[in-house]
C-alpha positions as CSV (number, residue, x, y, z in Angstrom):
1,M,18.2,100.9,-23.6
2,V,17.5,100.7,-27.4
3,P,18.9,103.5,-29.5
4,L,16.9,104.5,-32.6
5,Y,17.7,106.5,-35.7
6,A,15.1,109.1,-36.8
7,R,16.3,108.9,-40.4
8,H,15.1,105.3,-40.7
9,A,11.8,104.8,-42.5
10,P,8.8,104.9,-40.1
11,A,8.0,101.3,-41.0
12,E,11.5,100.2,-40.0
13,L,11.4,102.1,-36.7
14,A,8.0,100.5,-36.0
15,T,9.3,97.0,-36.7
16,I,12.2,97.6,-34.2
17,M,9.9,98.9,-31.5
18,K,7.5,96.0,-31.9
19,D,10.4,93.6,-31.6
20,C,11.8,95.1,-28.4
21,S,8.5,96.3,-26.8
22,P,9.8,99.4,-25.0
23,R,7.9,101.0,-22.1
24,L,9.4,104.4,-22.5
25,L,10.1,106.3,-25.7
26,C,12.5,109.3,-25.3
27,C,12.6,111.5,-28.4
28,G,13.1,115.1,-29.6
29,D,10.0,115.4,-31.7
30,T,6.3,114.9,-30.8
31,G,5.7,114.0,-34.5
32,L,7.7,110.8,-34.3
33,A,4.9,108.3,-35.0
34,V,6.5,104.8,-34.7
35,A,4.3,103.2,-32.1
36,E,1.2,102.6,-34.2
37,G,0.1,99.0,-34.3
38,M,1.9,98.1,-31.1
39,P,-0.1,96.1,-28.4
40,S,0.7,98.8,-25.9
41,A,2.2,102.1,-26.9
42,P,5.2,103.3,-24.8
43,V,5.0,106.5,-22.7
44,R,6.6,109.3,-24.8
45,V,8.9,111.8,-23.1
46,L,10.7,114.7,-24.9
47,F,14.5,115.2,-24.4
48,D,13.7,118.8,-23.5
49,E,11.6,117.6,-20.6
50,I,14.3,115.2,-19.4
51,F,17.2,117.7,-19.7
52,A,15.1,120.3,-17.9
53,E,14.6,117.9,-15.0
54,T,10.9,118.4,-15.0
55,G,10.3,115.1,-13.3
56,A,8.4,113.7,-16.3
57,V,10.0,110.3,-15.9
58,E,9.9,110.0,-12.1
59,N,6.9,107.7,-12.1
60,I,8.5,105.4,-14.8
61,A,12.1,105.1,-13.8
62,E,12.8,102.2,-11.6
63,K,15.5,102.0,-9.0
64,Q,18.2,99.9,-10.6
65,A,19.9,97.0,-8.7
66,P,23.7,96.6,-9.1
67,R,24.5,95.1,-12.6
68,E,26.0,91.7,-13.0
69,P,28.6,90.9,-15.8
70,G,26.0,88.9,-17.8
71,D,23.3,91.5,-17.6
72,V,22.2,93.0,-20.9
73,V,22.8,96.7,-21.0
74,T,21.6,97.6,-24.4
75,I,20.0,96.1,-27.5
76,I,21.4,97.7,-30.6
77,Y,19.7,96.8,-33.9
78,T,22.0,96.0,-36.8
79,S,22.0,98.0,-40.0
80,G,20.3,95.2,-41.9
81,T,22.1,95.2,-45.2
82,S,19.9,92.2,-46.1
83,G,16.7,91.2,-44.4
84,E,15.2,92.6,-41.3
85,A,17.3,94.3,-38.6
86,K,18.2,92.1,-35.6
87,G,18.6,93.3,-32.0
88,V,22.1,92.6,-30.7
89,C,22.3,92.2,-26.9
90,L,25.4,93.6,-25.3
91,T,26.2,92.9,-21.7
92,V,28.0,94.6,-18.8
93,A,31.0,92.3,-19.4
94,N,31.1,93.3,-23.1
95,L,31.2,97.0,-22.3
96,D,33.7,96.7,-19.4
97,H,36.2,94.9,-21.7
98,M,35.6,97.3,-24.6
99,L,36.0,100.5,-22.6
100,G,39.3,99.2,-21.2
101,C,40.5,98.6,-24.8
102,T,39.4,102.0,-26.2
103,T,40.8,103.8,-23.2
104,G,44.1,102.1,-23.6
105,R,44.4,103.0,-27.2
106,L,43.4,106.6,-26.6
107,N,46.0,106.8,-23.8
108,Q,48.6,105.8,-26.3
109,L,47.4,108.4,-28.8
110,M,47.2,111.3,-26.3
111,G,50.4,110.4,-24.4
112,A,51.3,112.1,-21.1
113,T,48.9,115.0,-20.8
114,S,46.7,116.5,-18.1
115,E,44.3,118.3,-20.6
116,P,41.0,116.7,-21.4
117,D,40.5,115.0,-24.8
118,R,38.7,117.3,-27.3
119,V,36.3,115.0,-29.3
120,Y,33.9,115.9,-32.1
121,H,31.1,113.6,-33.1
122,Y,28.7,113.8,-36.0
123,L,27.5,110.2,-36.4
124,P,24.2,108.8,-34.9
125,F,24.4,107.1,-31.5
126,N,22.4,104.1,-32.7
127,F,25.7,102.8,-34.2
128,A,27.7,100.5,-31.9
129,G,30.9,102.4,-32.6
130,S,29.3,105.8,-31.8
131,W,27.8,104.3,-28.6
132,I,31.2,103.0,-27.5
133,L,32.8,106.3,-28.2
134,L,30.2,108.1,-26.1
135,L,30.7,105.8,-23.1
136,T,34.5,106.1,-23.5
137,C,34.2,109.9,-23.4
138,L,32.0,109.7,-20.3
139,S,34.6,107.4,-18.6
140,R,37.6,109.7,-19.2
141,S,38.3,113.4,-19.1
142,S,36.8,114.6,-22.3
143,I,35.1,117.6,-23.9
144,L,32.6,116.1,-26.4
145,S,31.2,118.4,-29.1
146,L,28.2,117.1,-31.0
147,S,27.2,118.0,-34.5
148,T,23.9,120.0,-34.8
149,D,23.8,120.3,-38.5
150,L,25.7,118.2,-41.0
151,N,25.6,121.1,-43.5
152,K,27.8,123.0,-41.0
153,L,30.3,120.1,-40.5
154,A,33.3,122.0,-41.8
155,D,32.7,125.0,-39.6
156,E,31.8,122.9,-36.5
157,I,35.0,120.8,-36.8
158,R,37.1,124.0,-36.8
159,L,35.2,125.4,-33.9
160,A,35.5,122.1,-31.8
161,S,39.2,121.8,-32.7
162,P,39.3,118.1,-31.7
163,H,42.2,115.9,-30.8
164,Y,40.4,113.1,-32.6
165,F,37.0,112.1,-33.9
166,L,35.2,109.1,-35.4
167,N,34.6,109.0,-39.2
168,V,33.1,106.9,-41.9
169,P,35.1,106.4,-45.2
170,T,32.5,108.4,-47.1
171,L,33.4,111.7,-45.4
172,L,37.2,111.2,-45.8
173,E,36.7,110.3,-49.4
174,R,34.6,113.5,-50.0
175,V,37.2,115.7,-48.3
176,R,39.9,114.1,-50.4
177,K,38.0,114.7,-53.6
178,G,37.3,118.3,-52.6
179,V,40.9,119.0,-51.9
180,E,42.0,117.4,-55.2
181,E,39.4,119.3,-57.2
182,N,40.2,122.7,-55.6
183,L,44.0,122.3,-56.1
184,Q,43.5,121.2,-59.8
185,K,41.3,124.3,-60.4
186,S,43.8,126.6,-58.8
187,G,46.4,125.9,-61.6
188,G,49.9,127.3,-61.7
189,L,52.6,126.4,-59.2
190,I,50.3,125.2,-56.5
191,S,48.5,122.7,-58.8
192,K,51.8,121.5,-60.2
193,A,53.4,121.1,-56.8
194,F,50.5,119.0,-55.6
195,K,50.5,116.8,-58.7
196,H,54.2,116.0,-58.4
197,T,54.2,115.5,-54.7
198,W,51.2,113.1,-54.8
199,K,52.9,111.1,-57.5
200,D,56.1,110.9,-55.5
201,F,54.4,110.0,-52.3
202,R,52.5,107.1,-53.9
203,H,55.7,105.8,-55.3
204,S,57.4,106.1,-51.9
205,A,54.4,104.3,-50.2
206,A,54.7,101.5,-52.7
207,G,58.3,100.9,-51.8
208,N,59.9,103.1,-54.5
209,D,63.1,104.9,-53.5
210,K,61.9,108.3,-54.6
211,S,62.4,111.0,-51.9
212,R,59.4,112.6,-50.2
213,T,61.4,115.8,-49.7
214,S,61.7,116.8,-53.4
215,F,61.5,120.4,-54.5
216,W,57.8,120.1,-55.2
217,G,57.3,118.3,-51.9
218,A,58.9,121.2,-50.1
219,I,56.5,123.7,-51.8
220,A,53.5,121.6,-50.9
221,A,54.6,121.2,-47.3
222,L,54.9,125.0,-47.0
223,F,51.9,126.3,-48.9
224,I,49.4,123.5,-49.4
225,F,49.3,120.9,-46.6
226,P,49.1,123.4,-43.6
227,K,46.0,125.0,-45.1
228,V,44.3,121.6,-45.5
229,R,45.2,120.5,-41.9
230,A,43.8,123.8,-40.6
231,R,40.3,122.6,-41.7
232,F,40.5,120.1,-38.8
233,G,41.6,122.6,-36.2
234,A,44.9,123.1,-34.4
235,N,44.7,120.1,-32.0
236,L,44.2,117.1,-34.3
237,R,46.2,114.0,-33.3
238,A,44.4,111.5,-35.6
239,L,41.2,110.8,-37.6
240,I,39.6,107.5,-36.5
241,C,37.8,105.6,-39.3
242,G,35.4,102.7,-39.0
243,S,32.1,101.2,-40.3
244,A,33.7,100.1,-43.6
245,P,37.3,99.7,-44.9
246,L,38.9,102.9,-46.1
247,A,40.7,102.7,-49.4
248,G,44.5,102.3,-48.9
249,E,45.2,105.1,-51.3
250,T,43.0,107.5,-49.4
251,Q,44.9,106.7,-46.2
252,I,48.1,107.3,-48.0
253,F,46.7,110.7,-49.2
254,Y,46.1,111.8,-45.6
255,N,49.5,110.6,-44.6
256,M,50.9,112.9,-47.2
257,L,49.0,115.8,-45.8
258,G,50.5,115.0,-42.4
259,I,47.2,113.7,-41.0
260,R,47.3,110.4,-39.3
261,V,44.3,108.0,-40.0
262,L,43.7,105.1,-37.5
263,Q,41.3,102.4,-38.6
264,V,38.9,100.4,-36.5
265,Y,37.0,97.2,-37.5
266,G,34.2,95.5,-35.8
267,L,30.5,94.6,-35.9
268,T,27.6,95.4,-33.5
269,E,27.9,91.7,-32.4
270,T,31.5,92.3,-31.4
271,S,30.6,95.3,-29.2
272,G,31.6,97.5,-32.1
273,I,35.3,96.6,-32.3
274,C,37.6,93.7,-33.1
275,T,40.7,95.5,-34.3
276,M,42.2,98.9,-33.7
277,D,45.3,100.5,-35.3
278,D,48.0,100.9,-32.7
279,P,49.1,104.6,-32.6
280,Q,52.6,103.5,-31.5
281,G,52.7,100.4,-33.7
282,T,52.9,99.7,-37.5
283,V,50.0,101.3,-39.2
284,E,49.6,99.8,-42.7
285,P,47.4,101.7,-45.2
286,G,44.4,99.7,-46.3
287,F,44.5,97.5,-43.1
288,V,42.4,98.0,-40.0
289,G,45.0,97.2,-37.3
290,P,45.6,94.2,-35.0
291,A,43.1,92.4,-32.9
292,I,42.4,94.2,-29.6
293,P,43.7,92.6,-26.3
294,H,42.2,89.2,-25.3
295,V,40.4,88.8,-28.7
296,E,41.2,86.0,-31.1
297,M,40.7,86.2,-34.8
298,T,41.3,83.6,-37.5
299,C,40.1,82.8,-41.1
300,G,37.6,80.1,-41.8
301,E,36.0,78.8,-45.0
302,N,36.1,81.3,-47.9
303,Q,38.4,83.5,-45.8
304,E,35.6,84.3,-43.4
305,I,36.8,86.2,-40.3
306,L,36.0,84.3,-37.1
307,V,36.2,86.0,-33.7
308,R,36.1,84.9,-30.1
309,G,36.6,86.8,-26.8
310,P,35.0,88.9,-24.2
311,N,33.6,91.3,-26.8
312,I,31.2,88.8,-28.4
313,F,27.6,89.6,-27.9
314,A,25.2,87.5,-25.8
315,G,22.8,86.8,-28.7
316,Y,20.1,88.3,-30.8
317,W,17.0,89.5,-29.0
318,N,14.3,86.8,-29.3
319,R,16.1,85.0,-32.1
320,P,17.8,81.9,-30.7
321,Q,18.1,80.1,-34.0
322,E,19.9,83.0,-35.7
323,T,22.1,83.3,-32.7
324,E,23.1,79.7,-32.9
325,A,23.8,80.1,-36.6
326,V,26.5,82.7,-36.1
327,L,28.0,81.4,-32.8
328,C,29.5,78.0,-34.0
329,G,32.1,76.1,-32.2
330,G,32.9,78.9,-29.8
331,W,33.6,81.4,-32.6
332,F,31.5,84.2,-33.9
333,H,31.2,84.1,-37.7
334,T,31.4,87.7,-38.9
335,G,30.4,87.1,-42.6
336,D,33.4,89.3,-43.6
337,Q,36.3,88.1,-45.7
338,G,39.7,89.0,-44.5
339,E,43.4,88.4,-44.4
340,V,46.2,89.3,-41.9
341,S,49.6,90.8,-42.7
342,D,53.0,89.7,-41.3
343,A,52.7,92.6,-38.9
344,G,49.5,91.2,-37.5
345,N,47.2,93.8,-39.1
346,W,43.9,92.7,-40.7
347,R,42.5,93.7,-44.0
348,I,38.9,93.4,-44.9
349,V,38.4,91.9,-48.4
350,G,34.6,91.8,-48.6
351,R,31.4,90.2,-47.3
352,I,30.6,86.5,-47.8
353,K,27.0,87.3,-48.5
354,N,28.0,89.9,-51.1
355,L,30.0,87.3,-53.1
356,L,28.8,87.3,-56.7
357,I,28.8,83.7,-58.1
358,L,28.7,83.7,-61.9
359,N,27.1,80.8,-63.8
360,S,30.6,79.7,-64.6
361,G,31.2,79.1,-60.9
362,H,33.6,82.0,-60.4
363,K,33.3,83.7,-57.1
364,I,33.9,87.4,-57.0
365,A,34.1,89.9,-54.0
366,P,32.6,93.1,-55.5
367,E,33.9,95.6,-53.0
368,P,37.6,95.9,-54.3
369,I,36.4,96.4,-57.9
370,E,33.7,98.9,-56.8
371,E,36.3,100.8,-54.9
372,K,38.7,101.0,-57.8
373,I,36.0,102.2,-60.2
374,L,34.9,104.9,-57.7
375,S,38.5,106.1,-57.4
376,L,38.4,106.8,-61.2
377,L,35.0,108.5,-61.1
378,P,35.1,111.6,-58.8
379,D,31.5,112.5,-59.7
380,A,30.1,109.1,-58.7
381,Q,28.6,108.4,-55.3
382,Q,28.1,104.7,-55.5
383,V,29.1,101.8,-57.8
384,I,27.2,98.5,-57.4
385,L,28.3,95.4,-59.2
386,M,25.8,92.8,-60.4
387,G,26.1,89.4,-61.9
388,N,25.0,86.7,-59.4
389,G,23.9,83.7,-61.5
390,R,24.7,85.5,-64.7
391,G,27.4,85.1,-67.2
392,Y,29.4,88.2,-66.5
393,L,29.5,91.4,-64.4
394,T,27.6,94.6,-64.9
395,A,27.5,97.8,-62.8
396,L,25.0,100.3,-61.6
397,I,26.6,103.8,-61.2
398,A,25.0,106.5,-59.1
399,P,26.1,110.2,-59.4
400,A,27.1,112.4,-56.5
401,S,24.6,115.0,-55.4
402,H,26.1,117.6,-57.7
403,G,28.0,115.3,-60.0
404,Q,27.7,114.8,-63.7
405,I,28.7,111.5,-65.2
406,T,28.7,110.7,-68.9
407,S,28.9,107.3,-70.6
408,A,32.2,108.2,-72.2
409,I,33.8,108.9,-68.8
410,V,32.5,105.6,-67.4
411,N,33.7,103.7,-70.4
412,T,37.2,105.1,-70.0
413,A,37.2,104.2,-66.3
414,L,36.0,100.7,-67.0
415,E,38.6,100.2,-69.7
416,T,41.3,101.1,-67.1
417,V,40.0,98.8,-64.5
418,N,39.3,95.9,-66.8
419,R,42.9,95.9,-68.1
420,D,44.2,94.6,-64.8
421,L,41.4,92.0,-64.2
422,P,40.9,88.4,-65.4
423,H,38.2,88.0,-68.0
424,Y,35.6,86.8,-65.5
425,K,36.0,89.9,-63.3
426,Q,35.7,92.4,-66.1
427,I,32.6,94.6,-66.3
428,R,30.9,94.3,-69.6
429,A,28.0,96.8,-69.3
430,F,26.7,99.5,-67.0
431,H,23.6,101.6,-66.2
432,L,23.7,105.2,-65.0
433,L,21.2,105.9,-62.2
434,P,19.5,109.3,-62.1
435,E,20.4,110.2,-58.5
436,P,22.5,108.9,-55.6
437,L,21.2,106.2,-53.4
438,S,20.1,107.3,-50.0
439,I,18.9,106.1,-46.6
440,E,15.5,107.7,-47.1
441,S,15.0,105.7,-50.3
442,G,15.6,102.4,-48.4
443,L,18.6,101.5,-50.5
444,L,21.3,102.4,-47.9
445,T,21.6,101.4,-44.2
446,G,21.8,104.0,-41.5
447,N,25.6,104.3,-41.8
448,G,25.6,104.4,-45.6
449,K,26.2,100.8,-46.5
450,L,24.6,99.4,-49.7
451,K,21.4,97.3,-49.2
452,R,22.3,95.1,-52.2
453,E,19.2,93.0,-52.2
454,A,16.9,96.0,-52.1
455,I,19.0,97.7,-54.9
456,G,18.7,94.6,-57.0
457,A,15.0,94.4,-56.5
458,R,14.5,98.2,-57.2
459,F,16.4,98.2,-60.4
460,A,15.6,94.7,-61.6
461,A,14.3,95.9,-65.0
462,E,17.4,98.0,-65.6
463,I,19.7,95.1,-64.7
464,D,17.8,92.7,-66.9
465,A,18.1,95.1,-69.8
466,L,21.9,95.2,-69.4
467,Y,22.1,91.4,-70.0
468,Q,19.5,91.4,-72.8
469,R,21.4,94.2,-74.6
470,Q,24.6,92.2,-74.5
471,H,22.9,89.1,-76.0
472,A,21.1,91.0,-78.7
């Protein structure tokens, strides 16, 4: 089974299908034209026909023999932030171990209860994390509600009233910005209570002795936070967040609201998960939890996270050399930079491939700086640092869909960020993009990650102009 994502460009879908050579294509739209140019086009069956039990697949489906632990169950294609997507082969043993881990964590979260888990899901099932969630729901007593329209997300979440659901940081950041903007616009006592409570809570989270139960905090707890929590329904136990690290300050923000956020970290090659926050353990904002049972994690050269255990994939489909390159000495080389706390929780610093190496030799992980700039620009959707092989850093800044960003606002934000950075990490120039980056433009992966090489190529002229302007 190879899950696909309809929002990918047709050329990308066609490349995946040529690589895996499917015999059967199950889809919801007869207009999905991705089989052109293949040696033999797969038989196409609509989901409506399958769910209606019309017998459309009776002549194709084969009687399956019992599965062995080493048998490949699925090929999930990676997002492909750089280069062509690769097919990750996951086995019966991979999934058996992972489902045991996810079920264990959810048992801790739900506690002793006989009612089924209420789960909401809005992410595509071609992501490893989504796929694992689906199998987990099928293996335990669950009511799974699936999104039908992302424009109706808020209404659907309230209707589903989930105990938990899987999120990407982008959504949680947008909800946070929306809450902050609405409270600021409200003015009066409500706005003042929120401002003081948020300030006190940040001090407290940083180890300051300020009390969280101040006068303003009591007002916020009575009149503000319950209304925000109500957006997620009456049953919420936790928001689960994965795909990319969530900003520590955003996690603290949700803690203040009384909403628990549990982070998960992993790659497709690790069956979707390496670490999970323990609902009954120490959850540290900005960290993604401890390694799951029977999985070892350590840091190699340049702080690269290395992993080994029963969750590691069998290899890339038809790519033995690339498989050998990432499975070295018994360890899977993730390409992610990380560090571990005294409590055993991991924090993701950045991507090895994303390191910007200035012509001075300084190596810079762009993600932490991009995250800080974004926190100061509520109307920005993406910030992308540039500078590989150059003398200093510059930035491309894309607005949110309805955001308005001016050069003056960006200059103020960069001055704030630069004050706390050494000279070689300071951003010297920027370019405002006309619109946000998107999956359809080919500049974001299916789960919203930056395709940095594609972005650099698309805006090469604008980037060159930033450096020519500084030298003029």
